[in-house]
Backbone as XML, in Angstrom:
<?xml version="1.0"?>
<chain id="A" units="angstrom">
  <residue number="1" name="UNK">
    <atom name="N" x="1.013" y="-0.957" z="0.439"/>
    <atom name="CA" x="-0.201" y="-0.209" z="-0.023"/>
    <atom name="C" x="0.921" y="1.349" z="0.045"/>
  </residue>
  <residue number="2" name="UNK">
    <atom name="N" x="0.715" y="2.147" z="-1.166"/>
    <atom name="CA" x="1.346" y="3.219" z="-1.379"/>
    <atom name="C" x="1.346" y="4.589" z="-0.003"/>
  </residue>
  <residue number="3" name="UNK">
    <atom name="N" x="0.120" y="4.758" z="-0.115"/>
    <atom name="CA" x="-0.411" y="5.956" z="1.078"/>
    <atom name="C" x="0.381" y="5.192" z="2.599"/>
  </residue>
  <residue number="4" name="UNK">
    <atom name="N" x="0.060" y="3.928" z="2.631"/>
    <atom name="CA" x="0.457" y="3.616" z="4.557"/>
    <atom name="C" x="1.508" y="3.501" z="4.373"/>
  </residue>
  <residue number="5" name="UNK">
    <atom name="N" x="2.510" y="2.754" z="3.530"/>
    <atom name="CA" x="3.807" y="2.775" z="3.733"/>
    <atom name="C" x="4.719" y="3.924" z="3.757"/>
  </residue>
  <residue number="6" name="UNK">
    <atom name="N" x="4.609" y="4.927" z="3.130"/>
    <atom name="CA" x="4.764" y="6.104" z="2.417"/>
    <atom name="C" x="4.605" y="7.074" z="4.359"/>
  </residue>
  <residue number="7" name="UNK">
    <atom name="N" x="3.636" y="6.963" z="4.612"/>
    <atom name="CA" x="3.101" y="8.218" z="5.729"/>
    <atom name="C" x="3.846" y="7.181" z="6.841"/>
  </residue>
  <residue number="8" name="UNK">
    <atom name="N" x="4.037" y="5.980" z="7.420"/>
    <atom name="CA" x="4.731" y="5.208" z="7.866"/>
    <atom name="C" x="6.152" y="5.523" z="8.287"/>
  </residue>
  <residue number="9" name="UNK">
    <atom name="N" x="6.965" y="5.437" z="6.778"/>
    <atom name="CA" x="8.164" y="5.924" z="6.803"/>
    <atom name="C" x="8.057" y="7.462" z="7.015"/>
  </residue>
  <residue number="10" name="UNK">
    <atom name="N" x="7.638" y="8.260" z="6.679"/>
    <atom name="CA" x="7.790" y="9.938" z="6.875"/>
    <atom name="C" x="7.593" y="9.881" z="8.666"/>
  </residue>
  <residue number="11" name="UNK">
    <atom name="N" x="6.641" y="9.594" z="9.091"/>
    <atom name="CA" x="6.467" y="9.718" z="10.137"/>
    <atom name="C" x="7.827" y="8.639" z="11.307"/>
  </residue>
  <residue number="12" name="UNK">
    <atom name="N" x="8.281" y="7.731" z="10.713"/>
    <atom name="CA" x="9.272" y="7.523" z="11.561"/>
    <atom name="C" x="10.588" y="8.168" z="11.555"/>
  </residue>
  <residue number="13" name="UNK">
    <atom name="N" x="10.827" y="9.142" z="10.649"/>
    <atom name="CA" x="11.929" y="10.113" z="10.040"/>
    <atom name="C" x="11.642" y="11.181" z="11.014"/>
  </residue>
  <residue number="14" name="UNK">
    <atom name="N" x="10.453" y="11.455" z="11.254"/>
    <atom name="CA" x="10.205" y="12.709" z="11.883"/>
    <atom name="C" x="9.915" y="12.300" z="13.579"/>
  </residue>
  <residue number="15" name="UNK">
    <atom name="N" x="9.918" y="11.108" z="14.016"/>
    <atom name="CA" x="9.559" y="10.272" z="15.095"/>
    <atom name="C" x="8.607" y="10.831" z="15.327"/>
  </residue>
  <residue number="16" name="UNK">
    <atom name="N" x="7.465" y="10.909" z="15.095"/>
    <atom name="CA" x="5.986" y="11.006" z="15.307"/>
    <atom name="C" x="5.148" y="9.917" z="14.736"/>
  </residue>
  <residue number="17" name="UNK">
    <atom name="N" x="3.721" y="9.702" z="15.132"/>
    <atom name="CA" x="2.839" y="8.722" z="15.027"/>
    <atom name="C" x="1.801" y="8.810" z="14.683"/>
  </residue>
  <residue number="18" name="UNK">
    <atom name="N" x="0.725" y="8.472" z="13.702"/>
    <atom name="CA" x="-0.845" y="8.571" z="13.375"/>
    <atom name="C" x="-1.107" y="10.022" z="12.528"/>
  </residue>
  <residue number="19" name="UNK">
    <atom name="N" x="0.376" y="10.617" z="12.063"/>
    <atom name="CA" x="-0.062" y="11.376" z="10.881"/>
    <atom name="C" x="-0.487" y="10.865" z="9.411"/>
  </residue>
  <residue number="20" name="UNK">
    <atom name="N" x="-1.559" y="11.533" z="9.486"/>
    <atom name="CA" x="-2.151" y="11.240" z="8.095"/>
    <atom name="C" x="-1.517" y="11.924" z="6.871"/>
  </residue>
  <residue number="21" name="UNK">
    <atom name="N" x="-0.498" y="11.519" z="6.056"/>
    <atom name="CA" x="0.193" y="12.054" z="4.945"/>
    <atom name="C" x="-0.851" y="12.326" z="3.651"/>
  </residue>
  <residue number="22" name="UNK">
    <atom name="N" x="-1.247" y="11.029" z="3.243"/>
    <atom name="CA" x="-2.244" y="11.449" z="1.850"/>
    <atom name="C" x="-3.648" y="11.351" z="2.346"/>
  </residue>
  <residue number="23" name="UNK">
    <atom name="N" x="-4.122" y="12.501" z="2.744"/>
    <atom name="CA" x="-5.577" y="11.981" z="3.573"/>
    <atom name="C" x="-6.143" y="12.538" z="2.810"/>
  </residue>
  <residue number="24" name="UNK">
    <atom name="N" x="-6.310" y="13.268" z="1.975"/>
    <atom name="CA" x="-7.113" y="13.895" z="0.489"/>
    <atom name="C" x="-6.726" y="13.788" z="-0.660"/>
  </residue>
  <residue number="25" name="UNK">
    <atom name="N" x="-5.882" y="12.556" z="-1.053"/>
    <atom name="CA" x="-5.491" y="11.816" z="-1.714"/>
    <atom name="C" x="-6.016" y="11.097" z="-3.075"/>
  </residue>
  <residue number="26" name="UNK">
    <atom name="N" x="-6.313" y="11.470" z="-4.130"/>
    <atom name="CA" x="-6.949" y="10.199" z="-5.164"/>
    <atom name="C" x="-6.263" y="10.032" z="-6.605"/>
  </residue>
  <residue number="27" name="UNK">
    <atom name="N" x="-6.839" y="9.300" z="-7.265"/>
    <atom name="CA" x="-5.916" y="9.133" z="-8.555"/>
    <atom name="C" x="-7.034" y="9.565" z="-9.138"/>
  </residue>
  <residue number="28" name="UNK">
    <atom name="N" x="-6.590" y="9.969" z="-10.940"/>
    <atom name="CA" x="-7.328" y="10.250" z="-11.777"/>
    <atom name="C" x="-6.948" y="9.730" z="-12.930"/>
  </residue>
  <residue number="29" name="UNK">
    <atom name="N" x="-7.256" y="9.815" z="-14.230"/>
    <atom name="CA" x="-6.747" y="9.700" z="-15.444"/>
    <atom name="C" x="-6.698" y="10.753" z="-16.113"/>
  </residue>
  <residue number="30" name="UNK">
    <atom name="N" x="-6.132" y="11.503" z="-16.624"/>
    <atom name="CA" x="-6.277" y="12.322" z="-17.782"/>
    <atom name="C" x="-7.073" y="11.616" z="-19.080"/>
  </residue>
  <residue number="31" name="UNK">
    <atom name="N" x="-8.283" y="12.323" z="-19.276"/>
    <atom name="CA" x="-8.748" y="12.328" z="-20.219"/>
    <atom name="C" x="-9.019" y="12.576" z="-22.036"/>
  </residue>
  <residue number="32" name="UNK">
    <atom name="N" x="-8.370" y="13.809" z="-21.460"/>
    <atom name="CA" x="-8.230" y="14.344" z="-23.047"/>
    <atom name="C" x="-7.155" y="15.679" z="-23.035"/>
  </residue>
  <residue number="33" name="UNK">
    <atom name="N" x="-6.918" y="16.185" z="-24.178"/>
    <atom name="CA" x="-5.917" y="17.183" z="-24.295"/>
    <atom name="C" x="-6.073" y="18.271" z="-23.154"/>
  </residue>
  <residue number="34" name="UNK">
    <atom name="N" x="-7.164" y="18.608" z="-23.443"/>
    <atom name="CA" x="-8.167" y="19.760" z="-22.405"/>
    <atom name="C" x="-7.385" y="19.637" z="-21.145"/>
  </residue>
  <residue number="35" name="UNK">
    <atom name="N" x="-7.683" y="18.539" z="-20.588"/>
    <atom name="CA" x="-8.024" y="17.850" z="-19.485"/>
    <atom name="C" x="-6.468" y="17.974" z="-18.813"/>
  </residue>
  <residue number="36" name="UNK">
    <atom name="N" x="-5.563" y="17.503" z="-19.859"/>
    <atom name="CA" x="-4.130" y="17.312" z="-19.586"/>
    <atom name="C" x="-3.534" y="18.931" z="-18.964"/>
  </residue>
  <residue number="37" name="UNK">
    <atom name="N" x="-4.064" y="20.022" z="-19.825"/>
    <atom name="CA" x="-3.509" y="21.395" z="-19.901"/>
    <atom name="C" x="-4.217" y="22.174" z="-18.883"/>
  </residue>
  <residue number="38" name="UNK">
    <atom name="N" x="-5.756" y="21.504" z="-18.477"/>
    <atom name="CA" x="-6.071" y="22.493" z="-17.176"/>
    <atom name="C" x="-5.213" y="21.481" z="-15.685"/>
  </residue>
  <residue number="39" name="UNK">
    <atom name="N" x="-4.917" y="20.333" z="-15.726"/>
    <atom name="CA" x="-4.011" y="19.815" z="-14.467"/>
    <atom name="C" x="-3.016" y="20.509" z="-14.286"/>
  </residue>
  <residue number="40" name="UNK">
    <atom name="N" x="-2.410" y="21.140" z="-15.631"/>
    <atom name="CA" x="-0.937" y="21.562" z="-15.812"/>
    <atom name="C" x="-1.119" y="22.707" z="-15.378"/>
  </residue>
  <residue number="41" name="UNK">
    <atom name="N" x="-1.839" y="23.952" z="-15.784"/>
    <atom name="CA" x="-2.253" y="24.984" z="-15.073"/>
    <atom name="C" x="-2.356" y="25.210" z="-13.614"/>
  </residue>
  <residue number="42" name="UNK">
    <atom name="N" x="-2.971" y="23.707" z="-13.786"/>
    <atom name="CA" x="-3.482" y="23.888" z="-11.729"/>
    <atom name="C" x="-2.230" y="23.665" z="-11.220"/>
  </residue>
  <residue number="43" name="UNK">
    <atom name="N" x="-1.389" y="22.594" z="-11.733"/>
    <atom name="CA" x="-0.149" y="22.172" z="-10.889"/>
    <atom name="C" x="0.596" y="23.615" z="-10.523"/>
  </residue>
  <residue number="44" name="UNK">
    <atom name="N" x="1.306" y="24.475" z="-12.264"/>
    <atom name="CA" x="1.744" y="25.468" z="-11.866"/>
    <atom name="C" x="1.399" y="26.486" z="-10.993"/>
  </residue>
  <residue number="45" name="UNK">
    <atom name="N" x="0.012" y="26.698" z="-11.007"/>
    <atom name="CA" x="-0.634" y="28.239" z="-10.319"/>
    <atom name="C" x="-0.806" y="27.620" z="-8.822"/>
  </residue>
  <residue number="46" name="UNK">
    <atom name="N" x="-0.427" y="26.090" z="-8.548"/>
    <atom name="CA" x="-0.329" y="25.788" z="-6.962"/>
    <atom name="C" x="0.354" y="26.600" z="-6.211"/>
  </residue>
  <residue number="47" name="UNK">
    <atom name="N" x="1.812" y="26.898" z="-6.705"/>
    <atom name="CA" x="2.547" y="27.834" z="-5.749"/>
    <atom name="C" x="2.125" y="29.054" z="-5.614"/>
  </residue>
  <residue number="48" name="UNK">
    <atom name="N" x="1.476" y="29.945" z="-6.261"/>
    <atom name="CA" x="1.125" y="31.372" z="-6.327"/>
    <atom name="C" x="0.056" y="31.326" z="-5.545"/>
  </residue>
  <residue number="49" name="UNK">
    <atom name="N" x="-0.824" y="30.479" z="-5.597"/>
    <atom name="CA" x="-2.411" y="29.763" z="-4.927"/>
    <atom name="C" x="-2.082" y="29.921" z="-3.346"/>
  </residue>
  <residue number="50" name="UNK">
    <atom name="N" x="-0.934" y="28.976" z="-3.070"/>
    <atom name="CA" x="-0.902" y="28.495" z="-1.766"/>
    <atom name="C" x="0.371" y="30.262" z="-1.163"/>
  </residue>
  <residue number="51" name="UNK">
    <atom name="N" x="1.019" y="30.759" z="-1.793"/>
    <atom name="CA" x="1.720" y="31.772" z="-1.383"/>
    <atom name="C" x="3.285" y="31.582" z="-1.186"/>
  </residue>
  <residue number="52" name="UNK">
    <atom name="N" x="3.648" y="30.399" z="-1.798"/>
    <atom name="CA" x="5.197" y="30.309" z="-1.883"/>
    <atom name="C" x="5.960" y="30.996" z="-3.153"/>
  </residue>
  <residue number="53" name="UNK">
    <atom name="N" x="4.963" y="31.560" z="-4.018"/>
    <atom name="CA" x="6.095" y="33.055" z="-4.916"/>
    <atom name="C" x="4.276" y="33.488" z="-4.960"/>
  </residue>
  <residue number="54" name="UNK">
    <atom name="N" x="4.820" y="34.984" z="-5.232"/>
    <atom name="CA" x="3.141" y="35.884" z="-5.534"/>
    <atom name="C" x="2.980" y="35.952" z="-6.795"/>
  </residue>
  <residue number="55" name="UNK">
    <atom name="N" x="3.669" y="35.617" z="-7.830"/>
    <atom name="CA" x="3.180" y="35.741" z="-9.032"/>
    <atom name="C" x="3.902" y="34.731" z="-9.767"/>
  </residue>
  <residue number="56" name="UNK">
    <atom name="N" x="3.619" y="35.002" z="-11.385"/>
    <atom name="CA" x="4.066" y="34.510" z="-12.572"/>
    <atom name="C" x="5.820" y="34.927" z="-12.333"/>
  </residue>
  <residue number="57" name="UNK">
    <atom name="N" x="6.076" y="36.002" z="-12.384"/>
    <atom name="CA" x="7.602" y="36.409" z="-12.544"/>
    <atom name="C" x="7.982" y="35.584" z="-11.364"/>
  </residue>
  <residue number="58" name="UNK">
    <atom name="N" x="7.719" y="35.351" z="-9.836"/>
    <atom name="CA" x="8.438" y="34.728" z="-9.335"/>
    <atom name="C" x="8.508" y="33.168" z="-9.793"/>
  </residue>
  <residue number="59" name="UNK">
    <atom name="N" x="7.486" y="32.785" z="-9.697"/>
    <atom name="CA" x="7.618" y="31.516" z="-10.302"/>
    <atom name="C" x="8.157" y="30.908" z="-11.577"/>
  </residue>
  <residue number="60" name="UNK">
    <atom name="N" x="8.957" y="31.956" z="-12.452"/>
    <atom name="CA" x="9.875" y="31.853" z="-13.055"/>
    <atom name="C" x="11.148" y="31.264" z="-12.551"/>
  </residue>
  <residue number="61" name="UNK">
    <atom name="N" x="11.627" y="31.406" z="-10.948"/>
    <atom name="CA" x="12.423" y="31.027" z="-10.925"/>
    <atom name="C" x="12.457" y="29.913" z="-9.050"/>
  </residue>
  <residue number="62" name="UNK">
    <atom name="N" x="11.295" y="29.092" z="-8.925"/>
    <atom name="CA" x="10.812" y="28.795" z="-8.253"/>
    <atom name="C" x="11.161" y="27.393" z="-8.411"/>
  </residue>
  <residue number="63" name="UNK">
    <atom name="N" x="12.362" y="26.536" z="-7.493"/>
    <atom name="CA" x="12.797" y="25.321" z="-7.962"/>
    <atom name="C" x="11.806" y="24.214" z="-7.748"/>
  </residue>
  <residue number="64" name="UNK">
    <atom name="N" x="10.783" y="24.816" z="-7.425"/>
    <atom name="CA" x="10.039" y="23.220" z="-7.106"/>
    <atom name="C" x="9.164" y="22.844" z="-7.624"/>
  </residue>
  <residue number="65" name="UNK">
    <atom name="N" x="8.828" y="23.614" z="-9.048"/>
    <atom name="CA" x="7.699" y="23.518" z="-10.294"/>
    <atom name="C" x="8.504" y="23.160" z="-11.599"/>
  </residue>
  <residue number="66" name="UNK">
    <atom name="N" x="7.562" y="22.753" z="-12.430"/>
    <atom name="CA" x="8.087" y="22.370" z="-13.430"/>
    <atom name="C" x="7.712" y="23.639" z="-14.430"/>
  </residue>
  <residue number="67" name="UNK">
    <atom name="N" x="7.454" y="24.687" z="-14.121"/>
    <atom name="CA" x="6.928" y="25.919" z="-14.822"/>
    <atom name="C" x="8.142" y="26.614" z="-15.486"/>
  </residue>
  <residue number="68" name="UNK">
    <atom name="N" x="9.179" y="26.607" z="-14.679"/>
    <atom name="CA" x="10.279" y="26.801" z="-15.280"/>
    <atom name="C" x="11.086" y="26.363" z="-16.430"/>
  </residue>
  <residue number="69" name="UNK">
    <atom name="N" x="10.752" y="24.701" z="-16.466"/>
    <atom name="CA" x="10.803" y="24.048" z="-17.506"/>
    <atom name="C" x="10.634" y="24.468" z="-18.860"/>
  </residue>
  <residue number="70" name="UNK">
    <atom name="N" x="9.000" y="24.294" z="-18.530"/>
    <atom name="CA" x="8.145" y="24.414" z="-19.309"/>
    <atom name="C" x="8.202" y="25.934" z="-20.361"/>
  </residue>
  <residue number="71" name="UNK">
    <atom name="N" x="8.710" y="27.176" z="-19.322"/>
    <atom name="CA" x="8.875" y="28.294" z="-19.630"/>
    <atom name="C" x="10.251" y="28.247" z="-20.988"/>
  </residue>
  <residue number="72" name="UNK">
    <atom name="N" x="11.157" y="27.444" z="-20.341"/>
    <atom name="CA" x="12.566" y="27.466" z="-20.965"/>
    <atom name="C" x="12.380" y="26.811" z="-22.551"/>
  </residue>
  <residue number="73" name="UNK">
    <atom name="N" x="11.648" y="25.903" z="-22.606"/>
    <atom name="CA" x="11.481" y="24.826" z="-23.869"/>
    <atom name="C" x="10.392" y="25.269" z="-25.011"/>
  </residue>
  <residue number="74" name="UNK">
    <atom name="N" x="9.068" y="26.306" z="-23.835"/>
    <atom name="CA" x="7.659" y="26.423" z="-24.760"/>
    <atom name="C" x="7.890" y="27.846" z="-25.219"/>
  </residue>
  <residue number="75" name="UNK">
    <atom name="N" x="8.311" y="28.403" z="-24.216"/>
    <atom name="CA" x="8.280" y="29.818" z="-23.847"/>
    <atom name="C" x="6.938" y="30.654" z="-23.433"/>
  </residue>
  <residue number="76" name="UNK">
    <atom name="N" x="7.032" y="32.180" z="-23.155"/>
    <atom name="CA" x="6.453" y="32.742" z="-22.737"/>
    <atom name="C" x="4.552" y="32.904" z="-23.465"/>
  </residue>
  <residue number="77" name="UNK">
    <atom name="N" x="4.905" y="32.668" z="-24.477"/>
    <atom name="CA" x="3.757" y="33.144" z="-25.204"/>
    <atom name="C" x="2.648" y="32.095" z="-25.446"/>
  </residue>
  <residue number="78" name="UNK">
    <atom name="N" x="3.440" y="31.125" z="-25.737"/>
    <atom name="CA" x="2.839" y="29.228" z="-25.375"/>
    <atom name="C" x="2.297" y="29.167" z="-23.985"/>
  </residue>
  <residue number="79" name="UNK">
    <atom name="N" x="2.625" y="29.637" z="-22.983"/>
    <atom name="CA" x="2.216" y="29.076" z="-21.483"/>
    <atom name="C" x="1.252" y="30.164" z="-21.616"/>
  </residue>
  <residue number="80" name="UNK">
    <atom name="N" x="1.473" y="31.660" z="-21.903"/>
    <atom name="CA" x="-0.181" y="32.266" z="-22.284"/>
    <atom name="C" x="-0.798" y="32.127" z="-22.600"/>
  </residue>
  <residue number="81" name="UNK">
    <atom name="N" x="-0.579" y="31.304" z="-24.335"/>
    <atom name="CA" x="-1.525" y="30.834" z="-24.485"/>
    <atom name="C" x="-2.674" y="29.601" z="-24.110"/>
  </residue>
  <residue number="82" name="UNK">
    <atom name="N" x="-1.743" y="29.118" z="-23.442"/>
    <atom name="CA" x="-2.289" y="27.373" z="-22.696"/>
    <atom name="C" x="-2.928" y="28.134" z="-21.734"/>
  </residue>
  <residue number="83" name="UNK">
    <atom name="N" x="-2.210" y="29.170" z="-20.417"/>
    <atom name="CA" x="-3.575" y="29.271" z="-19.426"/>
    <atom name="C" x="-4.732" y="30.112" z="-20.286"/>
  </residue>
  <residue number="84" name="UNK">
    <atom name="N" x="-4.635" y="30.765" z="-20.939"/>
    <atom name="CA" x="-6.043" y="31.393" z="-21.731"/>
    <atom name="C" x="-6.857" y="30.546" z="-22.092"/>
  </residue>
  <residue number="85" name="UNK">
    <atom name="N" x="-6.485" y="29.261" z="-22.542"/>
    <atom name="CA" x="-7.303" y="28.842" z="-23.575"/>
    <atom name="C" x="-8.050" y="27.509" z="-22.190"/>
  </residue>
  <residue number="86" name="UNK">
    <atom name="N" x="-6.963" y="26.939" z="-21.532"/>
    <atom name="CA" x="-7.348" y="26.036" z="-20.523"/>
    <atom name="C" x="-7.152" y="26.549" z="-18.998"/>
  </residue>
  <residue number="87" name="UNK">
    <atom name="N" x="-8.015" y="27.851" z="-18.876"/>
    <atom name="CA" x="-8.299" y="28.235" z="-17.450"/>
    <atom name="C" x="-8.460" y="27.231" z="-16.214"/>
  </residue>
  <residue number="88" name="UNK">
    <atom name="N" x="-7.416" y="27.939" z="-15.248"/>
    <atom name="CA" x="-7.894" y="27.217" z="-14.027"/>
    <atom name="C" x="-8.726" y="28.230" z="-13.198"/>
  </residue>
  <residue number="89" name="UNK">
    <atom name="N" x="-10.338" y="27.694" z="-13.264"/>
    <atom name="CA" x="-11.117" y="29.048" z="-12.577"/>
    <atom name="C" x="-10.920" y="29.725" z="-11.732"/>
  </residue>
  <residue number="90" name="UNK">
    <atom name="N" x="-10.639" y="28.621" z="-10.035"/>
    <atom name="CA" x="-10.511" y="29.155" z="-8.835"/>
    <atom name="C" x="-9.384" y="30.194" z="-9.147"/>
  </residue>
  <residue number="91" name="UNK">
    <atom name="N" x="-8.146" y="29.692" z="-8.919"/>
    <atom name="CA" x="-7.005" y="30.492" z="-9.565"/>
    <atom name="C" x="-7.103" y="31.914" z="-10.086"/>
  </residue>
  <residue number="92" name="UNK">
    <atom name="N" x="-7.912" y="31.763" z="-10.953"/>
    <atom name="CA" x="-8.189" y="33.424" z="-11.823"/>
    <atom name="C" x="-8.938" y="34.019" z="-10.707"/>
  </residue>
  <residue number="93" name="UNK">
    <atom name="N" x="-10.355" y="33.513" z="-10.309"/>
    <atom name="CA" x="-10.765" y="34.127" z="-9.528"/>
    <atom name="C" x="-10.170" y="34.974" z="-8.088"/>
  </residue>
  <residue number="94" name="UNK">
    <atom name="N" x="-9.406" y="34.204" z="-7.438"/>
    <atom name="CA" x="-8.875" y="34.335" z="-6.421"/>
    <atom name="C" x="-7.775" y="35.088" z="-6.222"/>
  </residue>
  <residue number="95" name="UNK">
    <atom name="N" x="-6.688" y="35.774" z="-7.580"/>
    <atom name="CA" x="-5.856" y="36.303" z="-7.598"/>
    <atom name="C" x="-5.928" y="37.799" z="-8.001"/>
  </residue>
  <residue number="96" name="UNK">
    <atom name="N" x="-4.854" y="38.452" z="-6.959"/>
    <atom name="CA" x="-5.470" y="40.018" z="-6.507"/>
    <atom name="C" x="-4.938" y="40.157" z="-8.390"/>
  </residue>
  <residue number="97" name="UNK">
    <atom name="N" x="-5.599" y="41.873" z="-8.315"/>
    <atom name="CA" x="-5.381" y="42.382" z="-9.785"/>
    <atom name="C" x="-4.079" y="42.626" z="-10.139"/>
  </residue>
  <residue number="98" name="UNK">
    <atom name="N" x="-4.036" y="41.921" z="-11.309"/>
    <atom name="CA" x="-2.092" y="42.307" z="-12.202"/>
    <atom name="C" x="-1.818" y="41.272" z="-12.204"/>
  </residue>
  <residue number="99" name="UNK">
    <atom name="N" x="-1.960" y="39.844" z="-11.332"/>
    <atom name="CA" x="-1.535" y="38.605" z="-11.872"/>
    <atom name="C" x="-1.816" y="37.607" z="-12.051"/>
  </residue>
  <residue number="100" name="UNK">
    <atom name="N" x="-3.272" y="37.782" z="-13.081"/>
    <atom name="CA" x="-3.716" y="36.163" z="-13.959"/>
    <atom name="C" x="-2.935" y="36.785" z="-15.070"/>
  </residue>
  <residue number="101" name="UNK">
    <atom name="N" x="-2.749" y="35.309" z="-16.244"/>
    <atom name="CA" x="-1.908" y="35.331" z="-17.145"/>
    <atom name="C" x="-2.614" y="36.390" z="-18.089"/>
  </residue>
  <residue number="102" name="UNK">
    <atom name="N" x="-4.268" y="36.493" z="-17.874"/>
    <atom name="CA" x="-4.328" y="37.424" z="-18.810"/>
    <atom name="C" x="-3.897" y="39.070" z="-18.573"/>
  </residue>
  <residue number="103" name="UNK">
    <atom name="N" x="-3.743" y="39.086" z="-17.568"/>
    <atom name="CA" x="-3.648" y="40.482" z="-17.066"/>
    <atom name="C" x="-1.860" y="40.704" z="-17.083"/>
  </residue>
  <residue number="104" name="UNK">
    <atom name="N" x="-1.526" y="39.580" z="-17.265"/>
    <atom name="CA" x="0.295" y="39.490" z="-17.715"/>
    <atom name="C" x="0.668" y="39.306" z="-19.253"/>
  </residue>
  <residue number="105" name="UNK">
    <atom name="N" x="-0.402" y="39.308" z="-19.951"/>
    <atom name="CA" x="-0.048" y="38.609" z="-21.250"/>
    <atom name="C" x="0.325" y="39.989" z="-22.139"/>
  </residue>
  <residue number="106" name="UNK">
    <atom name="N" x="0.076" y="41.340" z="-21.951"/>
    <atom name="CA" x="0.513" y="42.172" z="-22.444"/>
    <atom name="C" x="2.262" y="42.185" z="-21.942"/>
  </residue>
  <residue number="107" name="UNK">
    <atom name="N" x="1.952" y="42.046" z="-20.412"/>
    <atom name="CA" x="3.703" y="42.485" z="-20.023"/>
    <atom name="C" x="4.661" y="40.948" z="-20.552"/>
  </residue>
  <residue number="108" name="UNK">
    <atom name="N" x="4.397" y="40.148" z="-20.785"/>
    <atom name="CA" x="5.265" y="39.017" z="-21.040"/>
    <atom name="C" x="5.341" y="38.575" z="-22.504"/>
  </residue>
  <residue number="109" name="UNK">
    <atom name="N" x="4.596" y="39.315" z="-23.805"/>
    <atom name="CA" x="4.783" y="38.731" z="-24.708"/>
    <atom name="C" x="6.149" y="39.558" z="-25.273"/>
  </residue>
  <residue number="110" name="UNK">
    <atom name="N" x="6.641" y="38.494" z="-26.028"/>
    <atom name="CA" x="7.825" y="39.142" z="-26.940"/>
    <atom name="C" x="7.765" y="39.014" z="-28.243"/>
  </residue>
</chain>
């Protein structure tokens, strides 16, 4: 069992007991290209949503994200296009003015 054994090992390292590591995790399959890009955008926007970085500019240098890799390989125009075509609705609604991909489009276009 992946969840049970990984939580046991992590708890052993931390010298704690009973903590659940994967308490709200579930597997899903990517069903389409649209589904893939929505998930990609969701993953890339998580560091912003949870306050690890403030915006996309800071995300460019965040080492715990694949965003810098996609940025280097695909470019800002491609990333902005994917953000616009396959938005993550809760990310766009909750972000402060000036930090959504649509608002950054003019700044990031090369």
